[in-house]
All heavy atoms as a GROMACS GRO file, in nm:
protein
  473
    1MET      N    1  -0.958   0.771  -2.710
    1MET     CA    2  -0.837   0.798  -2.619
    1MET      C    3  -0.872   0.787  -2.474
    1MET      O    4  -0.783   0.733  -2.401
    1MET     CB    5  -0.795   0.941  -2.653
    1MET     CG    6  -0.663   0.981  -2.577
    1MET     SD    7  -0.602   1.131  -2.636
    1MET     CE    8  -0.491   1.179  -2.510
    2MET      N    9  -0.984   0.821  -2.428
    2MET     CA   10  -1.009   0.807  -2.294
    2MET      C   11  -1.024   0.647  -2.254
    2MET      O   12  -0.999   0.611  -2.139
    2MET     CB   13  -1.145   0.873  -2.248
    2MET     CG   14  -1.129   1.020  -2.258
    2MET     SD   15  -1.012   1.080  -2.148
    2MET     CE   16  -1.083   1.039  -1.981
    3GLN      N   17  -1.060   0.573  -2.357
    3GLN     CA   18  -1.076   0.429  -2.318
    3GLN      C   19  -0.938   0.369  -2.301
    3GLN      O   20  -0.925   0.278  -2.212
    3GLN     CB   21  -1.134   0.359  -2.446
    3GLN     CG   22  -1.173   0.218  -2.427
    3GLN     CD   23  -1.246   0.161  -2.555
    3GLN    OE1   24  -1.215   0.207  -2.660
    3GLN    NE2   25  -1.334   0.071  -2.529
    4LYS      N   26  -0.835   0.436  -2.353
    4LYS     CA   27  -0.704   0.382  -2.328
    4LYS      C   28  -0.657   0.394  -2.185
    4LYS      O   29  -0.583   0.314  -2.130
    4LYS     CB   30  -0.616   0.469  -2.420
    4LYS     CG   31  -0.471   0.428  -2.412
    4LYS     CD   32  -0.401   0.507  -2.524
    4LYS     CE   33  -0.257   0.544  -2.484
    4LYS     NZ   34  -0.176   0.624  -2.588
    5TYR      N   35  -0.706   0.496  -2.113
    5TYR     CA   36  -0.667   0.528  -1.988
    5TYR      C   37  -0.774   0.480  -1.882
    5TYR      O   38  -0.748   0.499  -1.768
    5TYR     CB   39  -0.647   0.676  -1.969
    5TYR     CG   40  -0.542   0.726  -2.059
    5TYR    CD1   41  -0.564   0.816  -2.152
    5TYR    CD2   42  -0.398   0.704  -2.028
    5TYR    CE1   43  -0.455   0.858  -2.251
    5TYR    CE2   44  -0.301   0.744  -2.113
    5TYR     CZ   45  -0.333   0.824  -2.216
    5TYR     OH   46  -0.233   0.866  -2.304
    6GLY      N   47  -0.876   0.417  -1.923
    6GLY     CA   48  -0.990   0.372  -1.837
    6GLY      C   49  -0.930   0.267  -1.729
    6GLY      O   50  -0.962   0.279  -1.623
    7ALA      N   51  -0.858   0.182  -1.768
    7ALA     CA   52  -0.799   0.077  -1.672
    7ALA      C   53  -0.708   0.140  -1.574
    7ALA      O   54  -0.709   0.107  -1.451
    7ALA     CB   55  -0.728  -0.038  -1.750
    8VAL      N   56  -0.627   0.240  -1.618
    8VAL     CA   57  -0.534   0.309  -1.529
    8VAL      C   58  -0.624   0.391  -1.426
    8VAL      O   59  -0.588   0.395  -1.312
    8VAL     CB   60  -0.435   0.403  -1.601
    8VAL    CG1   61  -0.344   0.481  -1.518
    8VAL    CG2   62  -0.348   0.322  -1.702
    9ALA      N   63  -0.710   0.464  -1.478
    9ALA     CA   64  -0.800   0.545  -1.387
    9ALA      C   65  -0.870   0.456  -1.283
    9ALA      O   66  -0.884   0.492  -1.167
    9ALA     CB   67  -0.900   0.632  -1.473
   10ARG      N   68  -0.918   0.352  -1.328
   10ARG     CA   69  -1.000   0.251  -1.246
   10ARG      C   70  -0.898   0.198  -1.131
   10ARG      O   71  -0.932   0.194  -1.025
   10ARG     CB   72  -1.061   0.140  -1.320
   10ARG     CG   73  -1.155   0.049  -1.247
   10ARG     CD   74  -1.234  -0.046  -1.329
   10ARG     NE   75  -1.158  -0.110  -1.434
   10ARG     CZ   76  -1.171  -0.075  -1.571
   10ARG    NH1   77  -1.262   0.024  -1.604
   10ARG    NH2   78  -1.106  -0.127  -1.660
   11ASP      N   79  -0.775   0.159  -1.174
   11ASP     CA   80  -0.684   0.107  -1.088
   11ASP      C   81  -0.642   0.205  -0.982
   11ASP      O   82  -0.636   0.186  -0.861
   11ASP     CB   83  -0.552   0.062  -1.156
   11ASP     CG   84  -0.450   0.022  -1.069
   11ASP    OD1   85  -0.486  -0.089  -0.989
   11ASP    OD2   86  -0.339   0.061  -1.067
   12LEU      N   87  -0.619   0.339  -1.027
   12LEU     CA   88  -0.584   0.442  -0.936
   12LEU      C   89  -0.691   0.477  -0.830
   12LEU      O   90  -0.677   0.507  -0.720
   12LEU     CB   91  -0.538   0.568  -1.014
   12LEU     CG   92  -0.409   0.560  -1.090
   12LEU    CD1   93  -0.377   0.678  -1.164
   12LEU    CD2   94  -0.292   0.522  -0.996
   13ALA      N   95  -0.813   0.469  -0.879
   13ALA     CA   96  -0.927   0.495  -0.801
   13ALA      C   97  -0.944   0.385  -0.694
   13ALA      O   98  -0.965   0.419  -0.575
   13ALA     CB   99  -1.057   0.500  -0.883
   14ILE      N  100  -0.929   0.267  -0.731
   14ILE     CA  101  -0.933   0.148  -0.630
   14ILE      C  102  -0.814   0.161  -0.531
   14ILE      O  103  -0.838   0.145  -0.407
   14ILE     CB  104  -0.926   0.013  -0.710
   14ILE    CG1  105  -1.057  -0.002  -0.788
   14ILE    CG2  106  -0.909  -0.101  -0.612
   14ILE    CD1  107  -1.055  -0.126  -0.878
   15VAL      N  108  -0.689   0.180  -0.576
   15VAL     CA  109  -0.579   0.194  -0.483
   15VAL      C  110  -0.607   0.304  -0.388
   15VAL      O  111  -0.575   0.298  -0.265
   15VAL     CB  112  -0.444   0.216  -0.562
   15VAL    CG1  113  -0.330   0.262  -0.475
   15VAL    CG2  114  -0.418   0.088  -0.633
   16THR      N  115  -0.654   0.424  -0.433
   16THR     CA  116  -0.679   0.545  -0.354
   16THR      C  117  -0.785   0.510  -0.248
   16THR      O  118  -0.775   0.547  -0.136
   16THR     CB  119  -0.717   0.669  -0.440
   16THR    OG1  120  -0.612   0.687  -0.530
   16THR    CG2  121  -0.744   0.784  -0.352
   17ALA      N  122  -0.891   0.442  -0.286
   17ALA     CA  123  -0.999   0.415  -0.190
   17ALA      C  124  -0.951   0.318  -0.084
   17ALA      O  125  -0.983   0.343   0.031
   17ALA     CB  126  -1.124   0.352  -0.272
   18VAL      N  127  -0.882   0.222  -0.123
   18VAL     CA  128  -0.834   0.130  -0.020
   18VAL      C  129  -0.741   0.198   0.072
   18VAL      O  130  -0.740   0.179   0.203
   18VAL     CB  131  -0.765   0.008  -0.089
   18VAL    CG1  132  -0.687  -0.081   0.008
   18VAL    CG2  133  -0.870  -0.082  -0.163
   19TYR      N  134  -0.649   0.271   0.022
   19TYR     CA  135  -0.543   0.352   0.093
   19TYR      C  136  -0.621   0.446   0.204
   19TYR      O  137  -0.584   0.458   0.305
   19TYR     CB  138  -0.455   0.424   0.005
   19TYR     CG  139  -0.327   0.457   0.071
   19TYR    CD1  140  -0.225   0.366   0.090
   19TYR    CD2  141  -0.305   0.585   0.115
   19TYR    CE1  142  -0.112   0.396   0.152
   19TYR    CE2  143  -0.177   0.619   0.178
   19TYR     CZ  144  -0.078   0.524   0.191
   19TYR     OH  145   0.043   0.554   0.244
   20LEU      N  146  -0.733   0.518   0.151
   20LEU     CA  147  -0.802   0.606   0.235
   20LEU      C  148  -0.866   0.541   0.346
   20LEU      O  149  -0.882   0.581   0.466
   20LEU     CB  150  -0.896   0.698   0.152
   20LEU     CG  151  -0.822   0.803   0.060
   20LEU    CD1  152  -0.928   0.870  -0.024
   20LEU    CD2  153  -0.738   0.897   0.143
   21VAL      N  154  -0.926   0.417   0.316
   21VAL     CA  155  -0.989   0.339   0.416
   21VAL      C  156  -0.882   0.296   0.531
   21VAL      O  157  -0.910   0.302   0.651
   21VAL     CB  158  -1.058   0.216   0.366
   21VAL    CG1  159  -1.094   0.117   0.469
   21VAL    CG2  160  -1.180   0.270   0.287
   22ALA      N  161  -0.766   0.261   0.487
   22ALA     CA  162  -0.662   0.226   0.576
   22ALA      C  163  -0.613   0.345   0.653
   22ALA      O  164  -0.590   0.330   0.776
   22ALA     CB  165  -0.535   0.171   0.496
   23ILE      N  166  -0.605   0.458   0.603
   23ILE     CA  167  -0.578   0.585   0.678
   23ILE      C  168  -0.678   0.616   0.773
   23ILE      O  169  -0.647   0.641   0.896
   23ILE     CB  170  -0.568   0.709   0.585
   23ILE    CG1  171  -0.438   0.684   0.501
   23ILE    CG2  172  -0.559   0.836   0.657
   23ILE    CD1  173  -0.436   0.788   0.379
   24LEU      N  174  -0.812   0.598   0.750
   24LEU     CA  175  -0.918   0.616   0.847
   24LEU      C  176  -0.902   0.512   0.961
   24LEU      O  177  -0.929   0.534   1.076
   24LEU     CB  178  -1.052   0.622   0.786
   24LEU     CG  179  -1.082   0.733   0.685
   24LEU    CD1  180  -1.223   0.715   0.621
   24LEU    CD2  181  -1.088   0.857   0.786
   25ALA      N  182  -0.878   0.388   0.928
   25ALA     CA  183  -0.878   0.282   1.015
   25ALA      C  184  -0.750   0.309   1.122
   25ALA      O  185  -0.767   0.292   1.237
   25ALA     CB  186  -0.854   0.143   0.947
   26VAL      N  187  -0.640   0.341   1.063
   26VAL     CA  188  -0.523   0.374   1.152
   26VAL      C  189  -0.547   0.499   1.235
   26VAL      O  190  -0.521   0.492   1.351
   26VAL     CB  191  -0.403   0.403   1.062
   26VAL    CG1  192  -0.286   0.465   1.142
   26VAL    CG2  193  -0.353   0.268   0.999
   27GLY      N  194  -0.618   0.597   1.180
   27GLY     CA  195  -0.654   0.708   1.261
   27GLY      C  196  -0.747   0.686   1.373
   27GLY      O  197  -0.729   0.726   1.487
   28VAL      N  198  -0.844   0.596   1.346
   28VAL     CA  199  -0.941   0.568   1.455
   28VAL      C  200  -0.886   0.458   1.558
   28VAL      O  201  -0.897   0.486   1.671
   28VAL     CB  202  -1.072   0.514   1.388
   28VAL    CG1  203  -1.163   0.454   1.495
   28VAL    CG2  204  -1.146   0.622   1.303
   29LEU      N  205  -0.821   0.363   1.498
   29LEU     CA  206  -0.773   0.255   1.597
   29LEU      C  207  -0.638   0.292   1.662
   29LEU      O  208  -0.617   0.249   1.768
   29LEU     CB  209  -0.754   0.129   1.516
   29LEU     CG  210  -0.880   0.073   1.454
   29LEU    CD1  211  -0.854  -0.045   1.370
   29LEU    CD2  212  -0.981   0.039   1.561
   30ARG      N  213  -0.554   0.363   1.600
   30ARG     CA  214  -0.420   0.397   1.654
   30ARG      C  215  -0.414   0.541   1.700
   30ARG      O  216  -0.452   0.574   1.813
   30ARG     CB  217  -0.314   0.370   1.546
   30ARG     CG  218  -0.172   0.411   1.594
   30ARG     CD  219  -0.103   0.295   1.659
   30ARG     NE  220   0.039   0.332   1.676
   30ARG     CZ  221   0.098   0.337   1.784
   30ARG    NH1  222   0.045   0.299   1.898
   30ARG    NH2  223   0.229   0.369   1.784
   31ASP      N  224  -0.374   0.629   1.607
   31ASP     CA  225  -0.381   0.777   1.638
   31ASP      C  226  -0.370   0.850   1.506
   31ASP      O  227  -0.324   0.787   1.403
   31ASP     CB  228  -0.275   0.819   1.737
   31ASP     CG  229  -0.127   0.802   1.683
   31ASP    OD1  230  -0.095   0.867   1.588
   31ASP    OD2  231  -0.058   0.715   1.744
   32TRP      N  232  -0.408   0.971   1.510
   32TRP     CA  233  -0.416   1.051   1.378
   32TRP      C  234  -0.277   1.091   1.334
   32TRP      O  235  -0.248   1.130   1.220
   32TRP     CB  236  -0.507   1.164   1.399
   32TRP     CG  237  -0.647   1.125   1.403
   32TRP    CD1  238  -0.721   1.106   1.508
   32TRP    CD2  239  -0.717   1.074   1.301
   32TRP    NE1  240  -0.846   1.051   1.479
   32TRP    CE2  241  -0.855   1.037   1.354
   32TRP    CE3  242  -0.704   1.052   1.163
   32TRP    CZ2  243  -0.950   0.976   1.273
   32TRP    CZ3  244  -0.803   1.006   1.082
   32TRP    CH2  245  -0.923   0.964   1.142
   33ALA      N  246  -0.172   1.092   1.427
   33ALA     CA  247  -0.037   1.137   1.386
   33ALA      C  248   0.019   1.026   1.294
   33ALA      O  249   0.083   1.049   1.202
   33ALA     CB  250   0.055   1.153   1.500
   34ALA      N  251  -0.010   0.892   1.321
   34ALA     CA  252   0.038   0.778   1.246
   34ALA      C  253  -0.037   0.786   1.108
   34ALA      O  254   0.028   0.762   1.003
   34ALA     CB  255   0.012   0.653   1.318
   35ALA      N  256  -0.162   0.821   1.110
   35ALA     CA  257  -0.237   0.829   0.988
   35ALA      C  258  -0.181   0.945   0.894
   35ALA      O  259  -0.187   0.925   0.772
   35ALA     CB  260  -0.395   0.848   1.018
   36ALA      N  261  -0.136   1.039   0.958
   36ALA     CA  262  -0.079   1.157   0.881
   36ALA      C  263   0.039   1.127   0.799
   36ALA      O  264   0.056   1.153   0.694
   36ALA     CB  265  -0.047   1.274   0.972
   37TRP      N  266   0.125   1.019   0.860
   37TRP     CA  267   0.225   0.974   0.787
   37TRP      C  268   0.184   0.896   0.658
   37TRP      O  269   0.244   0.894   0.556
   37TRP     CB  270   0.317   0.894   0.866
   37TRP     CG  271   0.412   0.980   0.961
   37TRP    CD1  272   0.389   1.002   1.092
   37TRP    CD2  273   0.519   1.056   0.913
   37TRP    NE1  274   0.485   1.084   1.126
   37TRP    CE2  275   0.583   1.116   1.027
   37TRP    CE3  276   0.581   1.066   0.790
   37TRP    CZ2  277   0.688   1.199   1.020
   37TRP    CZ3  278   0.694   1.152   0.790
   37TRP    CH2  279   0.747   1.216   0.903
   38LEU      N  280   0.074   0.831   0.678
   38LEU     CA  281   0.017   0.758   0.563
   38LEU      C  282  -0.026   0.837   0.450
   38LEU      O  283  -0.012   0.814   0.331
   38LEU     CB  284  -0.091   0.665   0.604
   38LEU     CG  285  -0.055   0.550   0.681
   38LEU    CD1  286  -0.183   0.471   0.740
   38LEU    CD2  287   0.031   0.443   0.616
   39VAL      N  288  -0.083   0.962   0.485
   39VAL     CA  289  -0.130   1.054   0.391
   39VAL      C  290  -0.016   1.112   0.310
   39VAL      O  291  -0.013   1.135   0.193
   39VAL     CB  292  -0.203   1.177   0.468
   39VAL    CG1  293  -0.236   1.288   0.376
   39VAL    CG2  294  -0.330   1.116   0.531
   40VAL      N  295   0.093   1.131   0.384
   40VAL     CA  296   0.221   1.175   0.312
   40VAL      C  297   0.255   1.081   0.205
   40VAL      O  298   0.317   1.122   0.098
   40VAL     CB  299   0.328   1.201   0.408
   40VAL    CG1  300   0.469   1.243   0.349
   40VAL    CG2  301   0.293   1.316   0.503
   41GLY      N  302   0.245   0.952   0.222
   41GLY     CA  303   0.288   0.849   0.132
   41GLY      C  304   0.196   0.822   0.007
   41GLY      O  305   0.231   0.766  -0.085
   42LEU      N  306   0.078   0.882   0.016
   42LEU     CA  307  -0.019   0.854  -0.093
   42LEU      C  308   0.028   0.908  -0.228
   42LEU      O  309   0.006   0.828  -0.329
   42LEU     CB  310  -0.159   0.912  -0.058
   42LEU     CG  311  -0.266   0.894  -0.152
   42LEU    CD1  312  -0.288   0.746  -0.181
   42LEU    CD2  313  -0.408   0.967  -0.111
   43PRO      N  314   0.081   1.032  -0.240
   43PRO     CA  315   0.126   1.062  -0.373
   43PRO      C  316   0.239   0.977  -0.427
   43PRO      O  317   0.235   0.948  -0.546
   43PRO     CB  318   0.174   1.209  -0.352
   43PRO     CG  319   0.102   1.259  -0.236
   43PRO     CD  320   0.083   1.136  -0.150
   44ALA      N  321   0.320   0.926  -0.344
   44ALA     CA  322   0.430   0.850  -0.386
   44ALA      C  323   0.365   0.711  -0.436
   44ALA      O  324   0.416   0.656  -0.538
   44ALA     CB  325   0.522   0.825  -0.276
   45LEU      N  326   0.273   0.658  -0.365
   45LEU     CA  327   0.209   0.536  -0.404
   45LEU      C  328   0.134   0.564  -0.539
   45LEU      O  329   0.157   0.466  -0.629
   45LEU     CB  330   0.106   0.492  -0.304
   45LEU     CG  331   0.021   0.362  -0.333
   45LEU    CD1  332   0.108   0.236  -0.331
   45LEU    CD2  333  -0.088   0.352  -0.240
   46LEU      N  334   0.063   0.653  -0.558
   46LEU     CA  335   0.003   0.676  -0.690
   46LEU      C  336   0.096   0.705  -0.804
   46LEU      O  337   0.088   0.645  -0.919
   46LEU     CB  338  -0.100   0.803  -0.677
   46LEU     CG  339  -0.205   0.779  -0.588
   46LEU    CD1  340  -0.290   0.903  -0.579
   46LEU    CD2  341  -0.295   0.658  -0.632
   47ALA      N  342   0.211   0.778  -0.772
   47ALA     CA  343   0.315   0.790  -0.886
   47ALA      C  344   0.370   0.652  -0.922
   47ALA      O  345   0.402   0.635  -1.034
   47ALA     CB  346   0.422   0.879  -0.824
   48GLY      N  347   0.397   0.569  -0.819
   48GLY     CA  348   0.449   0.437  -0.854
   48GLY      C  349   0.355   0.355  -0.935
   48GLY      O  350   0.402   0.283  -1.021
   49ARG      N  351   0.228   0.368  -0.908
   49ARG     CA  352   0.129   0.293  -0.987
   49ARG      C  353   0.121   0.341  -1.125
   49ARG      O  354   0.108   0.273  -1.232
   49ARG     CB  355  -0.024   0.304  -0.930
   49ARG     CG  356  -0.024   0.230  -0.799
   49ARG     CD  357   0.007   0.098  -0.807
   49ARG     NE  358  -0.097   0.016  -0.878
   49ARG     CZ  359  -0.097  -0.115  -0.901
   49ARG    NH1  360  -0.001  -0.190  -0.854
   49ARG    NH2  361  -0.191  -0.164  -0.979
   50ILE      N  362   0.138   0.480  -1.154
   50ILE     CA  363   0.139   0.544  -1.283
   50ILE      C  364   0.258   0.489  -1.355
   50ILE      O  365   0.247   0.451  -1.473
   50ILE     CB  366   0.129   0.698  -1.271
   50ILE    CG1  367  -0.005   0.741  -1.226
   50ILE    CG2  368   0.161   0.754  -1.413
   50ILE    CD1  369  -0.016   0.875  -1.183
   51VAL      N  370   0.373   0.493  -1.297
   51VAL     CA  371   0.499   0.434  -1.360
   51VAL      C  372   0.476   0.297  -1.396
   51VAL      O  373   0.521   0.249  -1.504
   51VAL     CB  374   0.615   0.469  -1.261
   51VAL    CG1  375   0.744   0.383  -1.312
   51VAL    CG2  376   0.648   0.610  -1.251
   52PHE      N  377   0.420   0.207  -1.310
   52PHE     CA  378   0.401   0.068  -1.335
   52PHE      C  379   0.315   0.056  -1.463
   52PHE      O  380   0.351  -0.025  -1.550
   52PHE     CB  381   0.326   0.003  -1.223
   52PHE     CG  382   0.277  -0.122  -1.250
   52PHE    CD1  383   0.360  -0.230  -1.240
   52PHE    CD2  384   0.140  -0.146  -1.265
   52PHE    CE1  385   0.300  -0.362  -1.283
   52PHE    CE2  386   0.091  -0.276  -1.296
   52PHE     CZ  387   0.179  -0.379  -1.302
   53HIS      N  388   0.208   0.134  -1.470
   53HIS     CA  389   0.116   0.118  -1.585
   53HIS      C  390   0.195   0.165  -1.714
   53HIS      O  391   0.176   0.111  -1.828
   53HIS     CB  392  -0.013   0.197  -1.565
   53HIS     CG  393  -0.105   0.127  -1.479
   53HIS    ND1  394  -0.179   0.018  -1.518
   53HIS    CD2  395  -0.155   0.146  -1.352
   53HIS    CE1  396  -0.262  -0.015  -1.429
   53HIS    NE2  397  -0.243   0.056  -1.323
   54HIS      N  398   0.278   0.272  -1.699
   54HIS     CA  399   0.347   0.315  -1.811
   54HIS      C  400   0.450   0.219  -1.856
   54HIS      O  401   0.456   0.188  -1.988
   54HIS     CB  402   0.418   0.451  -1.772
   54HIS     CG  403   0.499   0.507  -1.884
   54HIS    ND1  404   0.435   0.558  -2.001
   54HIS    CD2  405   0.629   0.514  -1.906
   54HIS    CE1  406   0.533   0.611  -2.084
   54HIS    NE2  407   0.655   0.579  -2.032
   55LYS      N  408   0.522   0.156  -1.781
   55LYS     CA  409   0.614   0.056  -1.810
   55LYS      C  410   0.540  -0.074  -1.872
   55LYS      O  411   0.596  -0.131  -1.968
   55LYS     CB  412   0.692   0.003  -1.687
   55LYS     CG  413   0.796   0.102  -1.641
   55LYS     CD  414   0.884   0.042  -1.538
   55LYS     CE  415   0.995   0.137  -1.498
   55LYS     NZ  416   1.080   0.072  -1.398
   56MET      N  417   0.428  -0.108  -1.821
   56MET     CA  418   0.352  -0.217  -1.884
   56MET      C  419   0.310  -0.180  -2.023
   56MET      O  420   0.307  -0.269  -2.120
   56MET     CB  421   0.238  -0.255  -1.794
   56MET     CG  422   0.275  -0.310  -1.651
   56MET     SD  423   0.410  -0.436  -1.651
   56MET     CE  424   0.336  -0.570  -1.724
   57ALA      N  425   0.263  -0.058  -2.045
   57ALA     CA  426   0.221  -0.016  -2.179
   57ALA      C  427   0.343  -0.018  -2.269
   57ALA      O  428   0.328  -0.051  -2.385
   57ALA     CB  429   0.160   0.129  -2.171
   58LEU      N  430   0.451   0.024  -2.224
   58LEU     CA  431   0.576   0.014  -2.318
   58LEU      C  432   0.604  -0.129  -2.360
   58LEU      O  433   0.650  -0.153  -2.467
   58LEU     CB  434   0.694   0.085  -2.249
   58LEU     CG  435   0.673   0.232  -2.230
   58LEU    CD1  436   0.801   0.292  -2.152
   58LEU    CD2  437   0.674   0.303  -2.367
   59LYS      N  438   0.598  -0.210  -2.251
   59LYS     CA  439   0.629  -0.355  -2.282
   59LYS      C  440   0.529  -0.419  -2.389
   59LYS      O  441   0.568  -0.496  -2.470
   59LYS     CB  442   0.623  -0.434  -2.160
   59LYS     CG  443   0.743  -0.433  -2.075
   59LYS     CD  444   0.732  -0.529  -1.962
   59LYS     CE  445   0.852  -0.536  -1.879
   59LYS     NZ  446   0.848  -0.630  -1.763
   60SER      N  447   0.399  -0.381  -2.382
   60SER     CA  448   0.307  -0.426  -2.475
   60SER      C  449   0.308  -0.348  -2.602
   60SER      O  450   0.225  -0.384  -2.692
   60SER     CB  451   0.163  -0.438  -2.406
   60SER     OG  452   0.126  -0.300  -2.385
   61GLY      N  453   0.374  -0.244  -2.617
   61GLY     CA  454   0.384  -0.166  -2.737
   61GLY      C  455   0.274  -0.066  -2.749
   61GLY      O  456   0.249  -0.016  -2.862
   62ARG      N  457   0.207  -0.025  -2.636
   62ARG     CA  458   0.097   0.070  -2.644
   62ARG      C  459   0.144   0.197  -2.583
   62ARG      O  460   0.082   0.248  -2.483
   62ARG     CB  461  -0.028   0.016  -2.566
   62ARG     CG  462  -0.095  -0.104  -2.634
   62ARG     CD  463  -0.204  -0.148  -2.547
   62ARG     NE  464  -0.161  -0.195  -2.419
   62ARG     CZ  465  -0.221  -0.161  -2.300
   62ARG    NH1  466  -0.324  -0.079  -2.295
   62ARG    NH2  467  -0.168  -0.204  -2.193
   63SER      N  468   0.246   0.262  -2.623
   63SER     CA  469   0.290   0.381  -2.561
   63SER      C  470   0.187   0.490  -2.570
   63SER      O  471   0.140   0.549  -2.483
   63SER     CB  472   0.421   0.436  -2.633
   63SER     OG  473   0.390   0.471  -2.760
   0.00000   0.00000   0.00000
């Protein structure tokens, strides 16, 4: 069962890592107030990726 979610977990980890690096870059290069707005968007981004994987699983018949 865990193998079924391995690709999803790996994808979410990669997306989160890239997003956190972007937040740090914006915080250092621009200002931390702008970076805070990116932090607010992280849960929505992850929820969208989960929905994407769920829809792809439904299309391929692996609910």
